[in-house]
C-alpha positions as CSV (number, residue, x, y, z in Angstrom):
1,X,-22.6,18.0,-8.2
2,X,-20.1,17.1,-10.0
3,X,-17.5,14.4,-8.9
4,X,-14.8,17.3,-9.0
5,X,-10.5,17.1,-8.2
6,X,-11.3,17.3,-5.0
7,X,-13.4,14.7,-3.6
8,X,-11.0,12.5,-5.3
9,X,-8.4,13.3,-3.6
10,X,-10.2,13.6,0.2
11,X,-11.2,10.4,-1.0
12,X,-7.2,9.9,-1.4
13,X,-6.0,11.7,1.3
14,X,-8.6,9.5,3.6
15,X,-7.2,5.9,2.5
16,X,-3.2,7.2,2.5
17,X,-3.9,8.2,6.4
18,X,-5.7,5.2,7.1
19,X,-2.8,2.7,5.6
20,X,-0.7,4.5,7.6
21,X,-1.7,4.6,10.3
22,X,-2.4,1.0,10.1
23,X,1.1,0.5,10.0
24,X,1.8,2.5,12.7
25,X,-0.3,1.2,15.7
26,X,-0.7,-2.8,13.8
27,X,1.4,-5.5,14.8
28,X,0.5,-7.8,13.0
29,X,2.4,-8.7,9.7
30,X,-0.3,-9.1,6.9
31,X,-2.4,-6.5,8.4
32,X,1.0,-3.9,7.7
33,X,1.0,-5.2,4.0
34,X,-2.6,-4.5,3.8
35,X,-1.7,-1.8,5.2
36,X,0.8,-0.7,2.8
37,X,-1.9,-1.7,-0.8
38,X,-3.7,0.3,0.8
39,X,-1.2,3.7,0.6
40,X,-0.3,2.2,-3.1
41,X,-3.8,1.9,-4.2
42,X,-4.7,6.1,-2.9
43,X,-0.7,7.1,-4.1
44,X,-2.6,5.2,-7.9
45,X,-5.9,6.7,-7.0
46,X,-4.6,10.6,-7.1
47,X,-2.4,9.6,-10.4
48,X,-5.7,8.6,-12.1
49,X,-7.2,11.6,-10.8
50,X,-5.4,13.3,-12.5
51,X,-4.3,12.2,-15.4
52,X,-8.1,12.6,-15.9
53,X,-8.6,16.2,-15.4
54,X,-5.6,16.9,-16.8
55,X,-6.2,15.4,-20.2
56,X,-2.5,13.6,-19.6
57,X,-2.1,9.3,-19.8
58,X,1.6,9.4,-17.7
59,X,-0.8,9.2,-14.7
60,X,-2.4,5.6,-15.9
61,X,1.1,5.5,-17.4
62,X,2.6,4.8,-13.9
63,X,-0.6,3.8,-12.3
64,X,0.3,0.4,-14.3
65,X,4.2,0.0,-13.7
66,X,3.1,0.6,-9.8
67,X,0.4,-1.7,-9.6
68,X,3.5,-4.0,-11.3
69,X,6.0,-3.5,-8.5
70,X,3.7,-3.9,-5.7
71,X,2.3,-7.3,-7.2
72,X,5.8,-8.1,-6.7
73,X,5.9,-6.8,-3.6
74,X,3.5,-9.4,-2.5
75,X,4.9,-12.3,-4.2
76,X,8.2,-11.8,-1.6
77,X,6.7,-10.2,1.2
78,X,4.4,-12.7,1.9
79,X,7.6,-15.5,1.3
80,X,9.0,-13.6,4.1
81,X,6.7,-13.9,6.0
82,X,5.9,-17.5,5.6
83,X,9.1,-18.0,6.9
84,X,9.0,-15.8,9.4
85,X,5.8,-17.6,10.7
86,X,8.0,-21.0,10.6
87,X,10.6,-20.3,12.0
88,X,9.3,-18.0,15.8
89,X,5.5,-19.3,14.8
90,X,3.8,-15.6,15.4
91,X,3.3,-13.2,12.5
92,X,4.7,-10.4,14.9
93,X,6.2,-7.1,13.9
94,X,7.5,-8.0,17.3
95,X,10.0,-11.3,15.1
96,X,11.7,-8.9,12.9
97,X,14.1,-7.1,16.0
98,X,15.4,-10.0,16.6
99,X,16.3,-11.7,12.8
100,X,19.3,-9.0,13.3
101,X,22.8,-9.9,12.8
């Protein structure tokens, strides 16, 4: 049995759905960031799968830029989580509502 494009897309859809449900239902900021990374990796899996089955390198180039943006997002996001934890004493998403002007 060969693994086709459909298998990759189903796995990517499952990973993306798992990440989306984690973002919607979780309250911890670290878990929300991990679920966001899971969603980005699902998109990367889709791009690489299409790149492999169409014999073009465009998808792999987009994955490189997505990984770069994800690394910057993690650095900024974790800095914000640490700052919120120092101010509020917890890392829950409800703490973000109180940071408005």
